[in-house]
C-alpha positions in Angstrom: 51.0 103.5 7.5 49.8 104.6 10.9 52.2 104.2 13.8 49.4 104.3 16.4 49.8 101.4 18.8 46.8 99.0 18.8 45.4 99.7 22.2 42.1 97.8 21.4 41.9 94.0 21.3 39.8 91.5 19.3 40.2 88.5 21.6 38.4 88.2 25.0 41.0 86.2 27.0 41.7 88.2 30.2 45.3 89.2 30.7 47.2 89.4 34.1 47.8 92.7 35.7 51.1 94.3 34.9 53.4 96.8 36.4 55.6 99.2 34.4 58.6 100.9 35.9 60.8 103.9 35.0 63.1 106.2 36.9 64.5 109.7 37.0 66.9 111.8 39.0 66.5 115.4 40.2 69.4 117.7 41.1 69.3 120.9 43.1 72.3 123.0 44.4 72.1 121.1 47.7 70.7 117.7 46.9 70.3 114.9 44.4 67.4 112.5 44.4 66.8 109.2 42.6 63.2 108.4 42.0 61.6 105.2 40.5 57.9 104.9 39.7 55.8 101.7 39.2 52.4 101.9 37.7 50.1 98.9 38.0 47.5 98.5 35.3 44.8 96.2 34.2 45.5 95.8 30.5 41.8 95.0 29.7 40.4 98.0 31.5 38.4 100.3 29.2 39.5 103.2 31.3 43.1 102.4 30.8 42.7 101.9 27.1 41.1 105.3 26.9 44.0 106.8 28.9 46.6 105.3 26.6 44.7 106.6 23.5 44.9 110.1 24.9 48.6 109.8 25.7 49.2 108.4 22.3 47.6 111.6 20.8 50.1 113.7 22.8 53.1 111.6 21.7 52.3 112.3 18.1 52.7 116.0 18.7 56.2 115.9 20.1 58.8 117.7 18.0 61.8 115.5 17.2 65.4 115.9 16.0 68.5 113.7 15.6 68.7 110.9 18.2 65.5 112.1 19.9 63.5 111.4 16.7 61.2 108.9 18.4 57.6 108.3 18.9 57.2 108.5 22.7 56.5 110.8 25.6 59.6 111.8 27.6 59.0 114.3 30.4 62.5 115.6 30.7 62.6 116.4 26.9 59.1 117.9 26.9 60.0 120.2 29.8 62.6 122.0 27.5 59.9 123.9 25.5 56.8 125.8 26.5 54.6 123.7 24.2 56.1 120.6 25.7 55.4 121.8 29.2 51.7 122.4 28.4 51.5 118.9 26.9 53.3 117.4 29.9 50.6 119.1 32.1 48.0 117.6 29.8 49.6 114.1 30.2 49.6 114.4 34.0 45.9 115.5 33.8 45.0 112.4 31.7 46.8 110.1 34.1 45.2 111.8 37.2 41.8 111.2 35.7 42.3 107.4 35.6 41.6 106.1 39.1 42.3 102.5 38.0 46.0 103.2 37.9 48.1 102.5 41.0 51.0 104.8 41.2 53.9 104.0 43.5 57.1 106.1 43.7 60.2 105.2 45.7 62.8 107.8 46.3 66.4 108.0 47.7 68.8 110.9 48.3 72.0 110.3 46.5 75.4 111.7 47.6 77.8 110.4 45.0 77.8 109.1 41.4 78.8 105.7 42.7 75.6 105.6 44.9 73.2 105.8 41.9 73.4 102.0 41.2 72.9 101.2 44.9 69.9 103.6 45.0 68.4 102.0 42.0 68.6 98.5 43.4 67.1 99.7 46.7 64.2 101.2 44.8 63.8 98.1 42.6 63.6 96.0 45.8 61.2 98.4 47.5 58.8 98.5 44.5 58.7 94.8 43.6 58.2 93.7 47.2 55.3 96.2 47.7 53.4 95.5 44.5 49.9 94.1 44.5 49.9 90.3 44.9 48.1 89.7 41.5 50.8 91.5 39.4 52.2 88.8 37.1 54.5 90.8 34.8 56.9 93.7 35.7 58.3 95.6 32.7 61.3 97.9 33.3 62.3 100.6 30.8 65.6 99.2 29.4 68.7 101.1 30.5 70.9 103.1 28.2 74.7 103.3 29.0 74.4 107.0 29.9 71.9 106.1 32.7 74.4 103.9 34.5 76.7 106.8 35.4 80.1 105.2 36.1 79.3 101.9 34.4 80.5 102.7 30.9 80.9 100.0 28.2 84.3 98.3 28.3 86.4 98.4 25.2 85.0 96.1 22.6 81.6 95.8 24.2 78.8 97.1 22.0 75.8 99.1 23.4 73.3 96.2 23.1 75.5 93.9 25.1 76.3 96.6 27.7 72.6 97.2 28.1 72.0 93.5 28.9 74.9 93.6 31.4 73.5 96.6 33.3 69.9 95.2 33.2 71.4 92.1 34.8 71.9 94.1 38.1 68.1 94.5 38.4 67.6 90.8 37.6 70.2 89.7 40.2 68.3 91.8 42.8 64.9 90.3 41.9 66.3 86.8 41.8 67.7 87.2 45.4 64.3 88.5 46.5 62.6 85.5 44.9 65.0 83.1 46.5 64.2 84.4 50.0 60.5 84.4 49.3 59.9 88.2 49.3 58.8 88.1 45.6 56.7 85.4 44.1 58.7 82.9 42.0 56.2 83.1 39.1 56.5 86.8 38.5 58.0 87.6 35.1 60.5 90.4 34.9 61.2 91.9 31.4 63.0 95.0 30.0 61.6 96.9 27.1 62.0 100.1 25.1 59.3 102.6 25.5 58.9 102.9 21.8 57.1 99.6 21.7 55.6 99.9 25.2 53.7 103.1 25.7 52.6 102.1 29.2 56.1 103.0 30.2 55.2 106.7 29.4 53.1 106.8 32.6 55.9 106.1 35.1 58.2 108.4 33.2 55.8 111.3 33.5 55.0 110.6 37.2 58.6 110.1 38.4 59.5 113.4 36.7 56.6 115.2 38.3 57.5 113.9 41.7 61.2 114.8 41.2 60.3 118.4 40.4 57.9 118.6 43.3 60.5 117.2 45.7 63.2 119.6 44.5 61.0 122.7 44.4 58.6 122.1 47.3 55.7 122.8 44.8 53.2 120.0 45.6 50.6 121.6 43.4 52.0 119.3 40.6 50.9 116.3 42.6 47.6 117.6 43.9 45.5 116.0 41.2 47.3 112.7 41.7 47.1 112.6 45.5 44.2 110.1 45.7 46.1 107.3 43.9 49.7 108.2 44.2 51.9 106.7 47.0 55.4 108.2 47.4 57.8 107.1 50.0 61.5 106.7 50.8 62.9 103.4 49.7 64.6 101.5 52.6 64.1 97.9 51.4 67.4 96.0 51.5 67.9 94.2 48.2 70.3 91.8 49.9 68.5 90.8 53.1 65.4 91.1 55.2 66.6 94.1 57.2 66.2 97.7 56.1 69.0 99.9 54.7 69.6 103.3 56.5 67.2 106.1 55.5 68.6 109.1 53.7 66.6 111.7 55.6 63.9 112.6 53.2 61.0 110.7 54.7 59.7 113.8 56.5 60.0 115.9 53.3 58.0 113.3 51.4 55.3 113.2 54.0 55.1 117.0 53.9 54.8 116.8 50.1 52.0 114.3 50.3 50.1 116.3 52.9 50.4 119.6 51.0 49.3 117.9 47.8 46.2 116.6 49.5 45.6 120.0 51.0 46.0 121.8 47.7 43.8 119.3 45.9 41.0 120.0 48.4 41.5 123.8 48.0 41.3 123.7 44.3 38.6 121.0 43.9 36.0 123.6 42.7 38.1 125.5 40.1 40.1 124.7 37.0 43.8 125.2 37.3 45.6 126.8 34.3 48.6 124.8 33.0 51.2 127.5 33.7 49.9 128.0 37.2 49.9 124.3 38.0 53.4 123.8 36.6 55.1 126.9 38.2 53.1 128.1 41.2 54.5 127.3 44.6 53.1 127.2 48.1 53.0 130.0 50.7 55.2 128.0 53.0 58.1 125.7 52.3 58.3 122.0 52.9 59.5 120.8 56.3 
């Protein structure tokens, strides 16, 4: 029996636009960043269906073992092997070739483990309040206990129940935003596992690429995505109309965006080899 998801459809009823959200973190000796990516898609777009079929092909190639024996694309796992790195580059290339995708990344600098949950809720608030008005459904990658840092299951609480509890923090943030009119009341928020929702592979790949670029200063990773990628520091207050204090990375993000555009223009007439695109840096560092 084939495990290939049915990306084609037999009915003709149009479906509402959807957004898919995933996150990552990136650590360097001096800094830690939390990044969350939302990709907005038209599920009935022929271009998007082709994109998903190509990503599905890559997912079938991923080596698996133990708890990681799963049919999906996970950038952090792919980066561990040379083969995985080349296929990650291919996944980024496939995503970059689909101009119908709207890619938005919100980032925060994190100073303590306790600040991760706060950073997440600020990023959630930032992304959902800046989404296109016609997005009707927002799907978040469901959270595992290990992703919640200090929020470990209490004695006697199973993993499934704990996952619902930590997902509730996102729901509480969005409900507050709905109550004060910053998010439409009819927007549906759901959480899903990426095994059954391959569209979640896209924000996983993009958030990871942005995290690596931010940590290394190598904007070449983002050059191909520059035309439809928007990356910014999240300062949206999940509890009110005012903004939360910035964490001092806005200038670095702007430099990253500017250099990505510059590099894209420089390399528009030649093909970049995967190892060069993944590892080569710039002649000058980020501001």
